[in-house]
ZAKOL-35511 format. One record per residue (C-alpha): residue in one letter; z, x negated, y. Coordinates in steps of 0.001 Angstrom, whole numbers, padded with zeros to 6 digits. Layout:
# residues N
R,code,Z,X,Y
R,a,Z,X,Y
...
***
This chain:
# residues 731
R,code,Z,X,Y
R,x,000118,-017493,-020705
R,x,-003028,-015991,-020178
R,x,-005786,-017582,-017652
R,x,-006994,-015778,-015092
R,x,-010423,-015509,-016259
R,x,-008715,-014055,-019499
R,x,-007209,-011473,-017552
R,x,-010281,-010653,-015723
R,x,-012356,-010151,-018628
R,x,-009447,-008041,-020430
R,x,-009225,-005563,-017653
R,x,-013015,-005523,-016466
R,x,-014527,-005219,-019713
R,x,-012247,-003288,-021826
R,x,-011857,-000934,-018809
R,x,-015767,-000381,-018555
R,x,-015767,000202,-022194
R,x,-013191,003120,-021999
R,x,-015136,004810,-019178
R,x,-018295,004339,-020305
R,x,-017787,006177,-023509
R,x,-015872,009306,-022189
R,x,-016234,011479,-019521
R,x,-012692,011418,-018291
R,x,-011347,014496,-016317
R,x,-010449,012902,-013117
R,x,-007061,014404,-011188
R,x,-008834,015778,-008412
R,x,-012385,015907,-007438
R,x,-011497,013859,-004192
R,x,-010762,010860,-006473
R,x,-014609,010703,-007913
R,x,-015884,010220,-004306
R,x,-017609,007167,-003320
R,x,-016899,006046,000308
R,x,-020712,007822,000989
R,x,-019438,010930,-000575
R,x,-016145,010946,001612
R,x,-018514,010561,004715
R,x,-020691,013580,003302
R,x,-017687,015587,002978
R,x,-016496,015131,006574
R,x,-020115,016000,007807
R,x,-019893,019184,005274
R,x,-016257,020034,006756
R,x,-017636,020115,010265
R,x,-020578,022389,009453
R,x,-018328,024731,007687
R,x,-016165,025068,010419
R,x,-019080,025772,012669
R,x,-020427,027981,010319
R,x,-016976,029892,010525
R,x,-017122,030225,014164
R,x,-020156,031499,014281
R,x,-019655,034061,011540
R,x,-016591,035144,013602
R,x,-018611,035403,016497
R,x,-021258,037799,014429
R,x,-018300,039895,013106
R,x,-016995,040454,016733
R,x,-020373,041331,018178
R,x,-021187,043694,015164
R,x,-017761,045394,015553
R,x,-018389,046087,018951
R,x,-021620,047271,018153
R,x,-020364,049722,015585
R,x,-017475,051217,018335
R,x,-020673,051409,020736
R,x,-022531,053433,018140
R,x,-019627,055806,017247
R,x,-018797,056632,021070
R,x,-022406,057256,021924
R,x,-022661,059615,019098
R,x,-025161,057844,016803
R,x,-026875,059663,013963
R,x,-024584,058885,010902
R,x,-027245,056900,008474
R,x,-027620,054495,012051
R,x,-023639,053961,011923
R,x,-023378,053516,008102
R,x,-026116,050812,008227
R,x,-024295,049214,011343
R,x,-021074,049366,009424
R,x,-022759,048017,005978
R,x,-023964,045004,007991
R,x,-020381,044336,009434
R,x,-019065,044538,005864
R,x,-021947,041585,004502
R,x,-020633,039644,007586
R,x,-017119,039700,006303
R,x,-017870,038951,003095
R,x,-020339,036043,004472
R,x,-017335,034547,006272
R,x,-014853,034914,003352
R,x,-017322,032683,001316
R,x,-017591,030313,004169
R,x,-013387,030539,004348
R,x,-013089,029735,000463
R,x,-015720,026868,000539
R,x,-013751,025367,003762
R,x,-010259,025780,002169
R,x,-011804,024251,-000800
R,x,-012799,021166,001114
R,x,-009740,020448,002905
R,x,-007203,021233,000345
R,x,-008892,018365,-001707
R,x,-010196,020673,-004382
R,x,-013741,020431,-005489
R,x,-014486,023885,-006390
R,x,-015110,022829,-010167
R,x,-011630,023449,-011698
R,x,-010441,020397,-010790
R,x,-006787,020156,-009286
R,x,-006118,019880,-005922
R,x,-004011,017253,-004383
R,x,-000495,018874,-004490
R,x,-000797,020353,-007993
R,x,-001908,017217,-009154
R,x,000805,015383,-007728
R,x,003309,017488,-009094
R,x,001775,017190,-012527
R,x,002468,013393,-012354
R,x,005857,013956,-011039
R,x,006779,016023,-013702
R,x,005405,014038,-016468
R,x,006952,010705,-014861
R,x,010611,012381,-014491
R,x,010268,013903,-018085
R,x,009305,010964,-019655
R,x,012004,008942,-017921
R,x,009495,006396,-016005
R,x,012072,007432,-013042
R,x,014415,009611,-012088
R,x,016329,010631,-008780
R,x,019673,008221,-008595
R,x,022977,009722,-008906
R,x,021243,013015,-010337
R,x,024175,014624,-011480
R,x,025831,014543,-008379
R,x,022601,016134,-006928
R,x,021286,012802,-005991
R,x,020609,010793,-002706
R,x,017355,011131,-000954
R,x,015588,007775,-000820
R,x,017275,006458,-004291
R,x,015528,006353,-007436
R,x,016581,004845,-011199
R,x,013668,003421,-013155
R,x,013866,004455,-016616
R,x,012656,002484,-019974
R,x,009180,002877,-019368
R,x,009544,002321,-015503
R,x,011181,-000528,-015947
R,x,008535,-002126,-018518
R,x,005598,-001313,-016427
R,x,007379,-002692,-013336
R,x,008269,-005868,-015455
R,x,004747,-006048,-016473
R,x,003163,-006001,-012680
R,x,005748,-008351,-011601
R,x,004773,-010739,-014537
R,x,001292,-010621,-013488
R,x,001974,-010953,-009849
R,x,003641,-014236,-010786
R,x,001086,-015331,-012943
R,x,-001601,-014346,-010367
R,x,-000337,-015887,-007349
R,x,002899,-018223,-008244
R,x,001224,-020088,-011089
R,x,-002193,-020352,-010030
R,x,-001480,-021445,-006346
R,x,001582,-023343,-007819
R,x,003847,-022001,-005292
R,x,007339,-022754,-004812
R,x,009439,-019976,-006352
R,x,012816,-019302,-004494
R,x,015470,-016507,-005039
R,x,017795,-015474,-001806
R,x,020643,-013378,-000939
R,x,020497,-010091,-000052
R,x,023409,-010296,002305
R,x,021797,-011923,005604
R,x,024214,-013164,008460
R,x,023159,-010980,011713
R,x,022517,-014637,013619
R,x,019425,-015106,010946
R,x,017772,-011484,011728
R,x,018776,-011921,015419
R,x,016452,-015144,015585
R,x,013954,-013302,013741
R,x,013657,-010322,015850
R,x,015259,-007958,013409
R,x,018415,-006792,015132
R,x,016554,-005844,018611
R,x,012869,-004827,017315
R,x,013427,-003651,013403
R,x,012935,000319,014536
R,x,011121,003658,014048
R,x,010903,006380,016508
R,x,013081,008973,015876
R,x,013872,012329,017574
R,x,016674,014709,016689
R,x,017301,018542,016459
R,x,018821,019384,019810
R,x,021295,022016,018783
R,x,022082,020507,014987
R,x,021745,016777,015378
R,x,019624,016580,012323
R,x,017385,013226,012686
R,x,013650,013120,011861
R,x,010940,010638,012176
R,x,008549,011397,015160
R,x,005415,010201,013677
R,x,006179,012071,010428
R,x,006326,015144,012453
R,x,003245,015042,013969
R,x,001180,013416,011303
R,x,002688,016887,009381
R,x,001441,019126,012064
R,x,-001890,017678,012252
R,x,-002382,017572,008464
R,x,-001123,021464,008159
R,x,-003704,022353,011134
R,x,-006509,020620,009361
R,x,-005755,022041,005668
R,x,-004520,025614,006581
R,x,-005880,026624,009837
R,x,-009364,027187,009280
R,x,-010026,028963,012480
R,x,-009588,026035,015016
R,x,-013012,024616,016434
R,x,-014805,021732,015063
R,x,-013743,019740,018564
R,x,-009910,020410,017908
R,x,-010570,019203,014337
R,x,-011903,016207,015476
R,x,-008858,015842,018017
R,x,-006525,016113,015131
R,x,-008382,013467,012852
R,x,-008259,010865,015822
R,x,-004802,011318,016267
R,x,-004393,010815,012777
R,x,-006586,007652,012866
R,x,-004411,006337,016059
R,x,-000911,007402,015108
R,x,000420,003901,014353
R,x,-001111,002729,017735
R,x,001379,005794,020115
R,x,003926,004482,022084
R,x,007074,006484,022092
R,x,005957,008002,025547
R,x,002692,008758,023754
R,x,004272,010503,020742
R,x,006719,012262,022709
R,x,003977,013773,024878
R,x,001841,014879,021890
R,x,004976,016438,020397
R,x,005301,018583,023087
R,x,001526,019209,023939
R,x,001366,020721,020201
R,x,004842,022427,020777
R,x,006386,020683,017478
R,x,009830,021521,016954
R,x,012431,021134,014490
R,x,010784,022016,010918
R,x,014345,023659,009672
R,x,015535,025395,012405
R,x,012579,025415,014922
R,x,014976,024354,017364
R,x,013351,021842,020490
R,x,013702,018279,019829
R,x,014754,015066,022006
R,x,012219,012662,023249
R,x,011800,010135,020657
R,x,013921,007115,020534
R,x,014103,003931,018749
R,x,016434,003549,015467
R,x,017189,000365,013749
R,x,016278,000732,010166
R,x,018587,-002285,008781
R,x,021919,-001465,006693
R,x,024827,-003161,008525
R,x,027569,-004888,006591
R,x,030311,-007677,007249
R,x,030938,-010988,005284
R,x,033972,-011735,004327
R,x,037778,-009694,004243
R,x,038249,-010122,008294
R,x,035087,-008515,009173
R,x,034124,-010984,011789
R,x,031060,-011954,010483
R,x,028601,-009577,010816
R,x,025686,-009071,008446
R,x,022982,-006962,007536
R,x,021235,-005774,004120
R,x,017914,-007564,004392
R,x,015036,-005672,005577
R,x,012331,-008198,003847
R,x,012717,-011267,001697
R,x,010526,-013807,004174
R,x,013499,-014861,006231
R,x,015096,-016650,003192
R,x,011855,-018274,002706
R,x,011884,-019558,006474
R,x,015102,-020702,006784
R,x,014485,-022942,003681
R,x,011244,-024437,005123
R,x,012623,-027937,005947
R,x,013743,-028653,001926
R,x,010788,-026713,000579
R,x,008587,-028904,002864
R,x,010476,-031936,001343
R,x,010201,-030867,-002102
R,x,006575,-030657,-001401
R,x,006254,-034179,-000999
R,x,005987,-033440,003076
R,x,002257,-032071,002194
R,x,000772,-029080,003815
R,x,-000739,-026364,002767
R,x,001941,-025037,000464
R,x,002925,-021507,-000379
R,x,006593,-020399,-001398
R,x,007286,-016822,-002943
R,x,010227,-014131,-003495
R,x,010429,-011308,-005548
R,x,013628,-009623,-004687
R,x,015321,-006308,-003522
R,x,014831,-005507,000362
R,x,016765,-002644,002183
R,x,015820,-000069,004798
R,x,017845,002736,006159
R,x,014943,005370,006498
R,x,015335,008216,008840
R,x,013792,010952,006622
R,x,012843,009537,003043
R,x,010354,011463,001378
R,x,007109,010769,-001054
R,x,008907,009835,-003955
R,x,008584,006223,-004663
R,x,006679,005647,-001378
R,x,009224,005875,001116
R,x,012757,004665,-000283
R,x,015928,003031,001089
R,x,016142,000108,-001649
R,x,012931,-001360,-002991
R,x,011274,-004386,-004196
R,x,009180,-006784,-002422
R,x,007411,-009478,-003596
R,x,006460,-011553,-000519
R,x,004470,-014998,-000165
R,x,004150,-017666,002888
R,x,001638,-020027,002906
R,x,002370,-022404,005052
R,x,-000772,-024096,006794
R,x,-001808,-026244,009506
R,x,-002825,-024007,012546
R,x,-005450,-026627,013492
R,x,-007364,-026292,009663
R,x,-006937,-022806,008488
R,x,-009468,-023446,005715
R,x,-008706,-022963,001853
R,x,-009888,-025039,-000905
R,x,-010766,-022245,-003222
R,x,-012036,-019670,-000444
R,x,-015552,-019926,-002216
R,x,-014094,-017891,-005046
R,x,-013302,-015052,-003550
R,x,-016085,-014856,-000488
R,x,-018782,-012982,-002550
R,x,-016349,-010097,-003358
R,x,-017394,-006919,-002143
R,x,-015175,-004195,-001016
R,x,-014173,-001365,001227
R,x,-012850,-002999,004751
R,x,-012015,-000793,008019
R,x,-012016,-002919,010857
R,x,-009999,-001874,014080
R,x,-013521,-001387,016263
R,x,-014549,001243,013284
R,x,-011080,002550,013246
R,x,-011111,003377,016967
R,x,-014455,004741,016891
R,x,-013973,007391,014555
R,x,-016205,005738,011704
R,x,-015141,004967,007893
R,x,-014353,002214,005820
R,x,-017782,000179,004564
R,x,-018368,-001959,001412
R,x,-018328,-005471,003178
R,x,-018792,-008634,001659
R,x,-015647,-010732,002395
R,x,-017777,-014065,003471
R,x,-019468,-011870,005631
R,x,-016173,-010654,007401
R,x,-014766,-013892,007696
R,x,-017919,-015686,009154
R,x,-018392,-013053,011729
R,x,-014547,-013236,013130
R,x,-013626,-009874,011671
R,x,-011147,-011424,009578
R,x,-009469,-014239,011422
R,x,-009935,-017292,009017
R,x,-010603,-018661,005581
R,x,-007106,-018591,004450
R,x,-006311,-015222,005396
R,x,-009793,-014062,003689
R,x,-008687,-016148,000507
R,x,-005509,-013958,000215
R,x,-007080,-010673,000946
R,x,-009778,-011528,-001937
R,x,-007128,-012372,-004208
R,x,-005035,-009349,-003463
R,x,-008180,-007524,-004063
R,x,-008552,-008740,-007744
R,x,-004771,-008345,-008414
R,x,-004884,-004879,-007817
R,x,-008007,-003672,-009282
R,x,-006639,-006081,-012513
R,x,-003838,-003973,-012492
R,x,-006039,-000510,-012468
R,x,-006070,000567,-009079
R,x,-009331,002591,-008680
R,x,-012047,000325,-006528
R,x,-013433,003124,-004610
R,x,-009731,004376,-003693
R,x,-008591,000774,-002088
R,x,-009602,-000365,001130
R,x,-008350,-003205,003568
R,x,-007519,-001956,006923
R,x,-007218,-003921,010134
R,x,-004372,-003421,012356
R,x,-004908,-001758,015980
R,x,-004038,-003929,018661
R,x,-000904,-002278,019554
R,x,-000021,-002046,015823
R,x,-000102,-005749,015530
R,x,003079,-007852,015940
R,x,002546,-009771,019773
R,x,002565,-013260,017692
R,x,000255,-012469,015109
R,x,-003224,-013606,015243
R,x,-004715,-010956,012600
R,x,-003474,-008592,010059
R,x,-004762,-006464,007260
R,x,-003043,-003934,005003
R,x,-004431,-003304,001731
R,x,-004176,000959,001839
R,x,-004312,002637,-001735
R,x,-005523,006378,-001561
R,x,-003438,009012,-003569
R,x,-002585,012478,-003458
R,x,-000408,011406,000127
R,x,-003339,010278,001647
R,x,-004005,006536,002300
R,x,-000592,004529,001627
R,x,-000027,000879,002844
R,x,000830,-001178,-000287
R,x,000203,-004732,000834
R,x,000283,-006566,004352
R,x,-001738,-009583,004682
R,x,-000905,-011157,008292
R,x,-001281,-014532,009709
R,x,001898,-014313,011509
R,x,001088,-017844,013891
R,x,004065,-020294,013765
R,x,006538,-017268,015297
R,x,008827,-017452,012573
R,x,009298,-021024,012224
R,x,009567,-021340,015945
R,x,012207,-018558,016066
R,x,014552,-019974,013966
R,x,014186,-023739,015338
R,x,015187,-022304,018595
R,x,018294,-020303,017287
R,x,019651,-023132,014870
R,x,018946,-026152,016728
R,x,017132,-027804,013187
R,x,013195,-028531,013690
R,x,011487,-026517,011250
R,x,007972,-028705,011693
R,x,005428,-031042,009570
R,x,004241,-034153,010008
R,x,000671,-035535,010284
R,x,000735,-039409,010100
R,x,-002376,-041677,011866
R,x,-003647,-044364,010479
R,x,-003676,-045668,014104
R,x,-001454,-044864,017036
R,x,-003620,-042412,019497
R,x,-003414,-041834,022701
R,x,-002832,-038027,023356
R,x,-002538,-035808,026759
R,x,000492,-033960,026422
R,x,001513,-030575,027879
R,x,004877,-030807,029443
R,x,006227,-027564,030523
R,x,009707,-027996,032018
R,x,011333,-024699,033241
R,x,014078,-025429,036241
R,x,016936,-023483,034804
R,x,019172,-023412,037705
R,x,016369,-021529,039502
R,x,015596,-019151,036772
R,x,019039,-018363,036191
R,x,019502,-017441,039949
R,x,016553,-015358,039563
R,x,016752,-013664,036286
R,x,020559,-013863,035585
R,x,021301,-012752,031797
R,x,017519,-012629,031154
R,x,016894,-016269,031644
R,x,016949,-017384,028184
R,x,014224,-015019,027485
R,x,012088,-016270,030469
R,x,012592,-019797,029457
R,x,011570,-019221,026078
R,x,008415,-017639,027032
R,x,007499,-020161,029402
R,x,007721,-022655,026906
R,x,006127,-020954,024332
R,x,002630,-020652,026787
R,x,-000557,-022459,025222
R,x,-002177,-024884,027004
R,x,-004673,-022544,028669
R,x,-002194,-020212,029829
R,x,-000133,-022993,031163
R,x,-002329,-024771,033219
R,x,-003670,-021168,034950
R,x,-000219,-021109,035796
R,x,-000156,-024158,037427
R,x,-003370,-023661,039207
R,x,-002336,-020202,040574
R,x,001427,-021453,041679
R,x,-000489,-024269,043506
R,x,-002558,-021909,045280
R,x,-000189,-018982,045955
R,x,003129,-020079,045493
R,x,003899,-017158,042762
R,x,002132,-015935,039620
R,x,002989,-012464,037657
R,x,003985,-013751,034125
R,x,004527,-010897,031226
R,x,007612,-011896,028976
R,x,007080,-010004,025701
R,x,010608,-010100,024762
R,x,011770,-008084,028236
R,x,008494,-006181,027536
R,x,007387,-006502,031403
R,x,006198,-008764,034030
R,x,008346,-010936,036132
R,x,007615,-013156,039146
R,x,007772,-016771,038542
R,x,007322,-018895,041743
R,x,006682,-022777,042326
R,x,010243,-023912,042187
R,x,010822,-022418,038824
R,x,008479,-024411,036492
R,x,007034,-027873,036197
R,x,004041,-027778,034270
R,x,002210,-031473,033853
R,x,000045,-033542,031453
R,x,000968,-036580,030511
R,x,-000612,-039334,028364
R,x,001579,-040856,025609
R,x,000580,-043323,022403
R,x,001712,-041051,018964
R,x,001591,-042491,015202
R,x,002036,-039166,014222
R,x,001506,-035450,015120
R,x,004418,-033089,014895
R,x,003950,-029365,014569
R,x,005104,-025827,013452
R,x,003201,-024804,010601
R,x,001410,-021331,010851
R,x,002274,-018587,008142
R,x,-000366,-016588,006049
R,x,002044,-013836,004398
R,x,001000,-011274,001949
R,x,003801,-009027,001269
R,x,003825,-006640,-001648
R,x,005516,-003150,-001757
R,x,005953,-003021,-005472
R,x,007301,000358,-005575
R,x,003917,001654,-003976
R,x,001622,-000105,-005855
R,x,003178,001269,-009286
R,x,003334,004676,-007863
R,x,-000213,004385,-006798
R,x,-001058,003002,-010447
R,x,000592,006104,-012011
R,x,-001712,008334,-010092
R,x,-004680,006210,-010521
R,x,-004165,005901,-014441
R,x,-003150,009905,-014863
R,x,-005326,012598,-016244
R,x,-005832,015303,-018572
R,x,-007864,016538,-021373
R,x,-007615,019523,-023880
R,x,-006137,019383,-027243
R,x,-008404,019349,-030224
R,x,-007722,023327,-030682
R,x,-008283,023514,-027071
R,x,-005261,025721,-026205
R,x,-003286,023459,-024349
R,x,-003939,020196,-022053
R,x,-002535,017033,-022510
R,x,-001400,014339,-020151
R,x,-002487,010819,-020630
R,x,-001831,007433,-018565
R,x,-004652,005263,-018750
R,x,-002805,002236,-018210
R,x,-004362,-001042,-018943
R,x,-002983,-003441,-021506
R,x,-002043,-005585,-019094
R,x,000626,-003106,-017589
R,x,001368,-000701,-020527
R,x,005297,-000452,-021185
R,x,004627,-000256,-024791
R,x,001539,-001903,-026064
R,x,001359,-000551,-029532
R,x,002829,002362,-032032
R,x,002846,002118,-035260
R,x,002852,005332,-037690
R,x,003035,006065,-041071
R,x,000536,008708,-041619
R,x,003202,010682,-043652
R,x,006752,010202,-045139
R,x,006362,007874,-047554
R,x,008603,004900,-048919
R,x,005788,002369,-049407
R,x,003542,003380,-045872
R,x,006928,002995,-043973
R,x,007475,-000608,-045641
R,x,004159,-001370,-044689
R,x,004948,-000139,-040838
R,x,007977,-002519,-041255
R,x,005900,-005454,-041993
R,x,003340,-004965,-038875
R,x,006425,-004053,-036820
R,x,007800,-007351,-037762
R,x,004431,-009432,-037229
R,x,004121,-007517,-033749
R,x,007584,-008922,-032653
R,x,006702,-012296,-033923
R,x,003302,-012047,-031659
R,x,005205,-010986,-028733
R,x,003692,-007351,-028387
R,x,006030,-004511,-027359
R,x,005662,-002074,-029564
R,x,007328,001524,-031486
R,x,007647,002220,-034813
R,x,007670,006343,-035499
R,x,008479,006967,-039181
R,x,009533,010806,-038331
R,x,007726,013669,-040183
R,x,006013,014828,-037121
R,x,002455,015562,-037350
R,x,000240,012491,-036612
R,x,-001798,014430,-033788
R,x,001858,014892,-031796
R,x,002872,011714,-032173
R,x,-000406,010668,-030681
R,x,-000129,012763,-028097
R,x,003425,011614,-027281
R,x,002485,007942,-026903
R,x,-000694,008622,-025064
R,x,001692,010328,-022225
R,x,003133,007000,-022320
R,x,000053,005234,-021969
R,x,000400,003338,-025085
R,x,-003268,001951,-025589
R,x,-003334,001558,-029072
R,x,-001663,003138,-032295
R,x,-001732,001579,-035699
R,x,-001509,004184,-038408
R,x,-000505,003171,-042047
R,x,-002698,005688,-044474
R,x,-002498,003223,-047196
R,x,-000861,000037,-048516
R,x,-004013,-002172,-047932
R,x,-005275,-001454,-044850
R,x,-004478,000648,-041691
R,x,-006288,002308,-038575
R,x,-005883,001350,-035063
R,x,-006622,003698,-032445
R,x,-007616,003397,-028853
R,x,-005889,005789,-026814
R,x,-009081,007042,-024121
R,x,-011872,006789,-026510
R,x,-009588,008047,-029542
R,x,-011889,005909,-031713
R,x,-010503,004593,-034467
R,x,-011437,000811,-036754
R,x,-010098,-000101,-040168
R,x,-008611,-002980,-040686
R,x,-006343,-005046,-043303
R,x,-002624,-004683,-043135
R,x,-002273,-008842,-042575
R,x,-004721,-008575,-039764
R,x,-003365,-005906,-038048
R,x,-001042,-007664,-035366
R,x,-003229,-010268,-034601
R,x,-006422,-007843,-033874
R,x,-003708,-005991,-031317
R,x,-002779,-009184,-029724
R,x,-006207,-010261,-029161
R,x,-007029,-007349,-027498
R,x,-003892,-006677,-025520
R,x,-003808,-009932,-024234
R,x,-007538,-010074,-023219
R,x,-008826,-012667,-025994
R,x,-011318,-010128,-027001
R,x,-012497,-006456,-026047
R,x,-012015,-003437,-027705
R,x,-015711,-003061,-027737
R,x,-015821,-006478,-029587
R,x,-013669,-004983,-032377
R,x,-015319,-001909,-032153
R,x,-018473,-003763,-033320
R,x,-016785,-005976,-035866
R,x,-014576,-003492,-037660
R,x,-015651,-000681,-039959
R,x,-015082,002705,-037872
R,x,-012858,005506,-039324
R,x,-012836,009103,-038672
R,x,-010343,011351,-039093
R,x,-010833,015279,-038601
R,x,-007304,016421,-038287
R,x,-006228,013134,-036523
R,x,-005742,014903,-033146
R,x,-005176,018413,-033886
***
């Protein structure tokens, strides 16, 4: 197993060498933009929209002038001159329209593909080469379900293996594997039964369902990209709606849909008001059907309910982390965007349990100096862009809530960039106030930009102590940690004693919600309530599980402080949770790795995936140059050596031209090719530069292993071994 430093050396040094030797054709111009150039593009779009409006006004004015001249019987040369001026204005307007269309569609005007064409090229290649395909294809498939083919399985396996190494092994995490079928009472305690919803609207005539936010998002994007006549003010409004889309309530979402006149996409029928739809697949456990259950929507709850045993296994010590990789299920309303929104998917989740009074991290200094794109909520609300920020500064300024949360943000950044995600198309976005769960202290999403826009791929949240408290309350089993004191301490304890009889009379069926909310108050809130009750006799109190304020009277709760001697501190740990959508990461990796280059003859474009060796589905191919028994025997010897070394490879002894064999494996993202052209030595070709070195037969496997394992860089072996050139290799 490689060390982290080795992997970093492999993925960065080798990658820099690849890109320094090539001027690769990027998928679309937008992929080359830095954050600065994105801001410039936004300013350019605004300027072009203003220019277009001015040209339109000028055309209308000149058109009126032409009509006035004709009506007045002006001389023909004067009319002809006015008409010529009008034609010039129309040509200028057409030029501005073309330039604006290039900006909003993501085409740079340099011959690079726009987003939709690029996406289609990627998806066609992925499906043709069997990275993934729609499930049950011969039965016309089911939306939101996909099968991974052989190369897709290999990429996924490599990503998960690196995830285990980068997180589980590096942090000494406790890995568990829990069932997918979960009893209802577990998900009732976690809040999923009541709250795990998306807002849905229905076609009022056909009953077809749509996700409300998707319809609004599509409308805004369509307007921005295809309606060039909208004003700069309207464009700014639509961009603001897109920025705060996740922050809109059901009422606000419904109001926007009505304001913009959005109808059902298929029928143009009117839509219902948005309402919540629970995304979990329901089932029953056992033949009687009396034990309701659900297919788990996340893997985290299996870790939370096992906290007591995991804490004991860890020697009753904090902090510690538990991890799980497994399938999760969500009954998406209208799944789309391929692997980005599916009904069954792989999650890799970490629950890092920490003392809520000490969220420092012993290894925080290892990531504090990292600098990358961060997008705090204040910048989002004010319409600014993400900016490059030093992680340590964000933590020290309180933008990121604590060191442990910051540490995992840094580790996630290293993980994604080692996989091959473009640093310039990766940002960490902080959740907006209404977007964040009420119990969370802070939450950031690692978002990756692809042809669909910015996609949330990893969530890193400080969930406070909500989950363990919820399961403690529901199960009756205390999920707590202990800190033993060397000497007894006299402490002042807050005692909140709800008077259940009075609360029952006042709130009836909602009594339990009110009691739970009262008992969950922190000291400051409780003492403020005590003071108000003593002065006024009643107080307005917000109960989050009811979503409203209730009136608490003095006879309903007793709040006091008592002094006690304690030998230990008993507390509920806080949880820092990084949660990885594996399929989403892999799809974004496919897009970030894909490019095309011309064949040597220049008559076609060849597809290439520039996967780092770390994630490439096949690390190496072995080709006899021509069909020759001696060459084939040498190829088999090298193949056996690669197998012993643990290097995934493919041997091809067909008579196809070597250029076509290179092209086929480049399209699979294979980083290295060994070509047997003699019985004593062979060439090793690197995929992106197409450079070749010559090595002895008995060295071939060890050289490939050293580079794929990150022990050496391609630059290193390039400078060590003789170079080989072939005029016909890539014909």
